[in-house]
Residue, then its C-alpha position, 0 to 999 in steps of 0.5 A: x456507497x464507499x466505506x471510508x474505513x476500509x481504505x488502507x491507513x498508516x499514521x507516522x510521526x512527522x518530525x518536520x511538522x511536529x505532528x502525526x500524519x495520517x496517510x491513505x495508500x489508495x490516495x497517495x496525494x492526501x495526508x492529514x496532520x494532527x496532534x494525536x494518531x487518533x485525530x490524524x486518522x479521524x481527520x483523514x477519514x473526513x477528508x476522504x469523504x469530501x474528496x470522494x464526494x467531489x470525485x463522484x460529482x465530477x464523474x471521476x473514478x473512485x479507487x477501490x479499497x485495497x482490502x476489497x481486491x482479490x489477489x491471486x498470489x502470483x505476479x511476474x517480475x522481469x530481471x536481467x538474465x544473469x540475475x535469474x541465473x544467479x538466483x536459480x543457482x542459489x535455489x539449486x544449492x539450497x535444494x528449494x524451488x526458485x519460487x520458494x527462494x524468491x518468496x523467502x527473499x521477499x518475506x525477509 
């Protein structure tokens, strides 16, 4: 059974539509417009229920909520050698590891 409230939601104002729009990270093609943020989220949850039911009926894989996934805290990124060198120099000049430098840049 899917717990629809465990998905990752965001509500923002749509100037173009003149309403609040609810979005779901796990279903990037879906959105729901409403006059209040609460109605937008409520509408999105109902829409997800319908979409997931349809996916199950058609044998499609239903996305797992991002909150339910386990993250190791590690990922690899490929960058040009010159950029790698420049970052290594910055880290050395600051007296920190390359990992700490990159973490602080990502956080900032």
